[in-house]
Every structure is written in C-alpha cells, then in structure tokens.
LUMMI-294052 format. One record per residue: residue number from 0; chain; x, y, z of N, C-alpha, C in turn. Coordinates in pm, 1 decimal, decimal comma. Layout:
N
   num   chaine     n_east    n_north       n_up    ca_east   ca_north      ca_up     c_east    c_north       c_up
   NUM        A          X          Y          Z          X          Y          Z          X          Y          Z
...
//
This chain:
122
   num   chaine     n_east    n_north       n_up    ca_east   ca_north      ca_up     c_east    c_north       c_up
     0        A     4409,0     5006,2     5508,4     4454,6     4883,2     5568,9     4581,5     4834,0     5504,2
     1        A     4650,9     4759,7     5582,4     4772,2     4698,3     5531,2     4740,3     4574,5     5451,3
     2        A     4825,8     4550,7     5354,4     4808,6     4428,6     5277,2     4844,4     4307,3     5360,7
     3        A     4928,4     4325,6     5455,4     4970,1     4213,2     5538,2     4855,2     4165,1     5625,7
     4        A     4766,6     4253,1     5661,2     4657,6     4215,3     5749,5     4532,1     4169,3     5674,1
     5        A     4526,0     4182,2     5539,9     4411,7     4137,0     5463,3     4414,7     3983,7     5454,6
     6        A     4296,8     3923,1     5457,0     4291,7     3777,1     5447,0     4318,1     3736,3     5301,9
     7        A     4349,6     3609,6     5287,4     4379,3     3556,5     5153,3     4254,5     3563,9     5065,3
     8        A     4138,8     3534,0     5123,0     4014,1     3537,7     5046,7     3984,1     3679,6     4998,6
     9        A     4013,6     3777,3     5078,5     3988,8     3915,5     5039,5     4083,4     3957,9     4928,9
    10        A     4208,2     3908,9     4932,7     4304,5     3947,0     4828,7     4269,8     3884,4     4694,5
    11        A     4234,9     3756,1     4698,6     4212,0     3684,7     4572,3     4063,9     3671,8     4536,1
    12        A     3976,2     3726,9     4617,1     3832,1     3716,1     4592,4     3791,1     3772,8     4458,6
    13        A     3834,6     3893,7     4427,8     3796,0     3956,0     4301,0     3860,3     3883,2     4182,6
    14        A     3981,3     3831,8     4201,1     4047,4     3757,2     4093,3     3973,4     3626,5     4066,7
    15        A     3928,0     3560,9     4172,0     3854,0     3434,9     4155,8     3720,3     3462,7     4087,2
    16        A     3653,1     3572,4     4125,9     3526,2     3607,6     4062,7     3545,9     3636,4     3914,4
    17        A     3650,0     3708,5     3879,5     3677,7     3740,2     3739,4     3708,9     3612,2     3661,2
    18        A     3785,7     3522,2     3722,8     3820,6     3395,6     3657,8     3694,0     3312,4     3633,0
    19        A     3606,7     3303,0     3731,9     3483,2     3226,6     3716,6     3391,2     3288,6     3610,9
    20        A     3387,1     3421,6     3606,4     3306,4     3489,0     3505,4     3359,9     3459,7     3365,4
    21        A     3490,8     3465,3     3349,9     3552,3     3432,6     3220,1     3526,1     3286,5     3183,7
    22        A     3533,0     3198,2     3282,6     3509,1     3056,6     3259,2     3364,8     3032,4     3212,4
    23        A     3269,3     3100,0     3272,9     3129,4     3086,1     3233,3     3108,3     3139,2     3092,1
    24        A     3166,2     3254,1     3061,6     3150,8     3312,9     2928,2     3214,1     3224,1     2822,2
    25        A     3336,1     3175,2     2848,7     3403,4     3087,5     2752,2     3328,0     2955,9     2736,0
    26        A     3279,5     2900,0     2846,8     3201,2     2776,1     2839,0     3074,0     2794,1     2758,9
    27        A     3007,9     2905,7     2779,2     2886,6     2934,1     2702,1     2917,9     2948,4     2554,0
    28        A     3025,2     3015,5     2521,9     3065,8     3031,1     2381,5     3098,7     2897,3     2317,7
    29        A     3173,7     2813,4     2389,3     3206,9     2681,9     2335,5     3081,6     2596,3     2318,6
    30        A     2989,7     2603,5     2413,9     2864,6     2528,9     2402,8     2782,4     2574,5     2284,3
    31        A     2779,3     2705,1     2260,8     2705,5     2759,8     2147,5     2764,5     2709,9     2015,8
    32        A     2896,7     2716,0     2003,7     2963,0     2671,6     1880,4     2939,9     2522,3     1858,7
    33        A     2947,8     2442,4     1966,6     2927,5     2298,1     1955,3     2784,6     2267,0     1910,4
    34        A     2686,3     2335,1     1968,8     2547,4     2312,2     1929,9     2521,9     2354,2     1785,7
    35        A     2582,5     2464,0     1745,3     2567,1     2510,8     1608,2     2624,4     2407,8     1510,8
    36        A     2739,6     2350,5     1545,6     2801,0     2248,1     1461,2     2713,1     2123,3     1455,1
    37        A     2652,1     2086,3     1567,1     2562,4     1970,4     1569,1     2440,4     1995,3     1480,9
    38        A     2386,7     2114,5     1485,4     2271,7     2148,9     1401,7     2307,7     2140,2     1254,0
    39        A     2424,3     2190,2     1218,0     2469,7     2184,0     1078,5     2487,3     2039,0     1035,2
    40        A     2548,5     1956,2     1120,6     2570,1     1814,7     1088,4     2436,4     1741,9     1071,3
    41        A     2343,3     1764,6     1162,4     2212,2     1700,3     1152,4     2136,5     1747,9     1028,1
    42        A     2150,8     1874,4      992,7     2088,0     1926,1      871,7     2140,3     1856,6      747,8
    43        A     2271,0     1833,7      743,4     2330,5     1762,5      628,7     2279,7     1618,4      622,5
    44        A     2272,0     1552,5      738,5     2222,7     1414,8      741,5     2077,2     1407,5      695,8
    45        A     1996,5     1502,3      739,3     1856,6     1505,3      697,5     1846,6     1524,0      547,0
    46        A     1927,1     1614,4      492,3     1925,4     1639,6      348,3     1966,3     1514,9      271,0
    47        A     2070,8     1444,8      317,1     2113,4     1321,8      250,1     2004,7     1215,5      256,6
    48        A     1939,6     1201,8      371,6     1833,7     1101,8      385,6     1712,8     1135,8      298,7
    49        A     1679,3     1265,1      287,1     1568,7     1304,5      200,7     1601,6     1276,3       54,6
    50        A     1725,4     1301,6       15,0     1767,2     1273,6     -122,4     1759,9     1123,9     -149,9
    51        A     1807,0     1044,5      -55,3     1803,4      897,4      -69,1     1658,6      848,4      -76,9
    52        A     1570,9      905,9        4,0     1429,9      867,5        1,3     1367,4      897,4     -134,2
    53        A     1397,8     1012,8     -190,0     1345,4     1047,2     -321,9     1397,0      951,2     -428,5
    54        A     1525,5      913,4     -420,1     1581,2      816,6     -515,3     1509,6      682,5     -503,4
    55        A     1487,1      638,0     -381,2     1419,3      510,4     -359,9     1275,2      514,6     -409,8
    56        A     1207,3      626,0     -387,4     1070,2      639,2     -438,4     1068,0      637,0     -590,9
    57        A     1164,9      705,9     -653,0     1172,7      708,7     -798,4     1200,7      568,9     -853,1
    58        A     1295,8      496,2     -790,2     1326,4      359,6     -832,8     1207,0      267,4     -812,9
    59        A     1136,6      284,0     -702,0     1019,5      201,0     -674,4      911,2      223,3     -779,1
    60        A      887,5      349,6     -814,9      787,4      379,8     -917,0      829,4      322,6    -1052,2
    61        A      957,2      336,7    -1085,4     1006,7      285,7    -1212,9      992,7      133,7    -1218,9
    62        A     1026,4       65,5    -1110,5     1015,7      -80,5    -1108,8      870,3     -125,5    -1109,3
    63        A      783,6      -50,6    -1042,0      640,8      -82,7    -1045,7      583,4      -68,2    -1185,6
    64        A      623,9       37,3    -1256,4      579,5       56,3    -1394,6      631,3      -55,3    -1483,5
    65        A      756,5      -93,9    -1462,0      815,5     -202,9    -1540,3      742,1     -334,2    -1514,0
    66        A      708,0     -360,2    -1388,7      634,4     -481,8    -1353,9      495,7     -481,6    -1417,8
    67        A      428,7     -368,7    -1413,6      296,9     -359,0    -1474,9      305,7     -381,6    -1625,6
    68        A      409,0     -329,8    -1687,1      426,6     -348,2    -1830,5      455,1     -494,6    -1862,5
    69        A      535,5     -561,5    -1779,9      567,3     -702,2    -1804,4      446,9     -792,9    -1781,1
    70        A      353,7     -752,2    -1697,0      234,6     -832,3    -1669,5      124,3     -810,2    -1773,4
    71        A      139,4     -714,7    -1858,6       34,3     -684,9    -1955,9       20,2     -801,7    -2054,7
    72        A     -100,8     -826,2    -2102,7     -122,1     -938,0    -2197,0      -41,4     -923,6    -2326,0
    73        A      -22,7     -801,4    -2374,2       54,3     -782,3    -2497,0      199,7     -823,7    -2477,0
    74        A      258,3     -782,9    -2362,6      397,7     -818,9    -2336,5      412,5     -969,1    -2317,6
    75        A      316,3    -1031,0    -2252,7      321,1    -1175,8    -2233,7      308,2    -1248,6    -2367,4
    76        A      222,0    -1198,8    -2454,3      205,6    -1259,8    -2586,7      334,8    -1250,5    -2667,2
    77        A      399,5    -1135,4    -2662,5      526,8    -1118,1    -2734,1      631,7    -1213,3    -2678,5
    78        A      637,1    -1227,6    -2548,8      736,7    -1315,9    -2484,9      711,2    -1462,6    -2519,0
    79        A      582,5    -1502,7    -2524,8      548,4    -1640,6    -2561,9      593,7    -1668,9    -2705,2
    80        A      574,8    -1570,7    -2792,4      619,1    -1588,3    -2931,6      770,8    -1594,3    -2941,6
    81        A      841,0    -1515,3    -2862,4      988,1    -1517,3    -2865,8     1042,9    -1651,9    -2820,4
    82        A      978,6    -1711,7    -2721,6     1027,9    -1837,4    -2666,4      972,3    -1960,5    -2739,2
    83        A      889,0    -1939,0    -2839,8      829,7    -2047,8    -2917,7      765,2    -2152,6    -2827,5
    84        A      674,4    -2108,7    -2741,6      608,4    -2200,2    -2648,8      483,6    -2264,4    -2709,5
    85        A      440,3    -2216,2    -2825,2      323,8    -2269,5    -2894,7      199,8    -2270,6    -2805,3
    86        A      178,3    -2167,3    -2730,2       59,7    -2154,8    -2647,0      -49,4    -2084,0    -2725,7
    87        A     -172,1    -2131,6    -2712,6     -285,1    -2070,4    -2781,2     -396,9    -2051,4    -2679,3
    88        A     -497,0    -1972,4    -2716,8     -612,7    -1953,0    -2630,7     -694,0    -2082,0    -2625,2
    89        A     -754,7    -2113,4    -2511,3     -835,6    -2236,1    -2503,3     -965,9    -2221,1    -2582,2
    90        A    -1018,7    -2336,1    -2628,4    -1147,2    -2336,2    -2697,2    -1256,5    -2313,9    -2593,6
    91        A    -1371,0    -2262,5    -2635,1    -1479,6    -2235,6    -2538,4    -1523,0    -2359,7    -2460,9
    92        A    -1518,9    -2477,6    -2521,1    -1559,9    -2597,5    -2448,2    -1455,8    -2641,2    -2345,7
    93        A    -1336,3    -2585,2    -2353,1    -1233,0    -2618,5    -2254,3    -1240,3    -2528,8    -2130,4
    94        A    -1318,4    -2424,9    -2136,7    -1328,4    -2330,2    -2026,4    -1438,5    -2375,2    -1931,2
    95        A    -1407,0    -2382,9    -1803,8    -1504,0    -2420,8    -1701,6    -1530,0    -2298,8    -1614,6
    96        A    -1657,9    -2261,5    -1604,4    -1694,9    -2147,8    -1521,3    -1738,9    -2198,9    -1385,6
    97        A    -1690,1    -2138,9    -1281,3    -1726,2    -2174,9    -1145,1    -1817,4    -2067,8    -1090,1
    98        A    -1931,6    -2111,4    -1039,7    -2027,5    -2018,0     -983,1    -2013,3    -2020,4     -831,9
    99        A    -2000,1    -1904,8     -772,4    -1990,9    -1895,9     -627,5    -2128,5    -1868,8     -571,2
   100        A    -2160,2    -1937,7     -462,2    -2288,4    -1915,8     -397,7    -2268,9    -1814,7     -285,9
   101        A    -2365,2    -1726,7     -276,5    -2361,2    -1628,7     -169,7    -2429,1    -1688,9      -47,3
   102        A    -2356,5    -1699,8       62,3    -2410,0    -1755,2      185,2    -2433,6    -1640,5      281,2
   103        A    -2558,7    -1628,2      326,9    -2588,9    -1524,5      424,5    -2560,6    -1580,1      562,3
   104        A    -2491,9    -1506,6      639,6    -2456,5    -1551,6      773,5    -2562,5    -1507,0      873,1
   105        A    -2596,9    -1598,5      959,6    -2690,9    -1569,2     1066,7    -2614,0    -1502,7     1179,6
   106        A    -2677,7    -1416,3     1254,8    -2608,6    -1359,0     1370,8    -2568,9    -1470,7     1467,1
   107        A    -2451,3    -1460,4     1522,9    -2398,0    -1565,7     1608,6    -2478,0    -1580,8     1737,1
   108        A    -2525,3    -1471,2     1792,2    -2598,3    -1476,2     1918,4    -2743,8    -1440,3     1890,9
   109        A    -2834,5    -1535,4     1920,1    -2976,9    -1509,2     1904,0    -3042,6    -1521,3     2040,3
   110        A    -3129,3    -1430,9     2071,4    -3199,1    -1435,3     2199,3    -3322,9    -1522,9     2185,3
   111        A    -3343,5    -1605,1     2285,3    -3462,0    -1689,4     2286,3    -3581,3    -1606,9     2336,3
   112        A    -3692,2    -1625,0     2271,7    -3811,2    -1550,3     2311,7    -3900,1    -1630,6     2404,4
   113        A    -3870,6    -1760,8     2424,5    -3956,2    -1842,4     2509,6    -3932,7    -1817,5     2657,8
   114        A    -3818,4    -1762,3     2697,1    -3789,4    -1731,6     2836,9    -3786,0    -1580,0     2855,0
   115        A    -3849,0    -1531,6     2959,7    -3840,7    -1387,1     2983,1    -3701,7    -1349,0     3034,0
   116        A    -3662,0    -1228,4     3008,8    -3531,4    -1179,4     3053,3    -3536,5    -1155,4     3202,7
   117        A    -3430,4    -1187,8     3273,0    -3421,8    -1167,8     3417,1    -3374,8    -1026,6     3444,9
   118        A    -3443,6     -959,8     3533,5    -3401,5     -826,0     3573,1    -3391,5     -818,8     3724,5
   119        A    -3311,0     -732,2     3776,1    -3292,6     -716,4     3918,9    -3338,2     -576,1     3958,0
   120        A    -3420,5     -568,6     4066,0    -3466,0     -437,2     4114,5    -3428,0     -422,9     4260,0
   121        A    -3408,8     -301,1     4302,3    -3379,6     -271,1     4442,4    -3498,7     -208,7     4507,8
//
C-alpha cells in the first residue's frame, strides 16, 4: 500500500502505543520511587518517636523515684531539721483515733411476699 492512502491513525498508531507504554512504565517507576521514599521517611519518624518515648519513660521513672525519695519519712525529717521548724512527734494523748463503722447495705429492690406474682398465660 501507499503511504499516501494510509490513514493517520494507522501511521501513528504504533507510535502512540509505544508512547503510552513508555508513559506507563515511567509512571510506575516514579510511583515506586516515591513510595519507597515515603516508607523511608515514615521509618525515620517512627524511630524518632520511639526514641522520644523511651526518653520520656526514663524521665518519668527518674522523677517518680525522686518523688518517692522526697516523700520518705527520713527525707522529710532531714528537711525539717534543715529548715529549723522545731517539729516533734505528738504525745500519745494528743493522738485521736477514729473508728469507722462498717455499714451493710440492704439490696435496693426487695420483693414483697404478701402479694403473689402476676403471670400471664395463653
């Protein structure tokens, strides 16, 4: 056949197919590289957050230990002496003991036995 009689679609059909195939391959490659970069970035962020979490846990434990040490009777006694507060233990007659009574609770809903229960039959 003559080239003059071939349609435009027939002449450029294979070129368009090759171009589209290259476009799909290049797009897939770019998408792969972009996703790989996102995975690397997210991995770094996760690692930084895990490191920060460990630091916060370590600081929390250290501060909790420090608080427990400051609340101890020995540490409080030393601090009272440093500040010259002249605090002493109370005499036994100054101590008042409070006794708590145990109250048993009755069930909130009690069924009366003087009336029979109503039942429905078919």
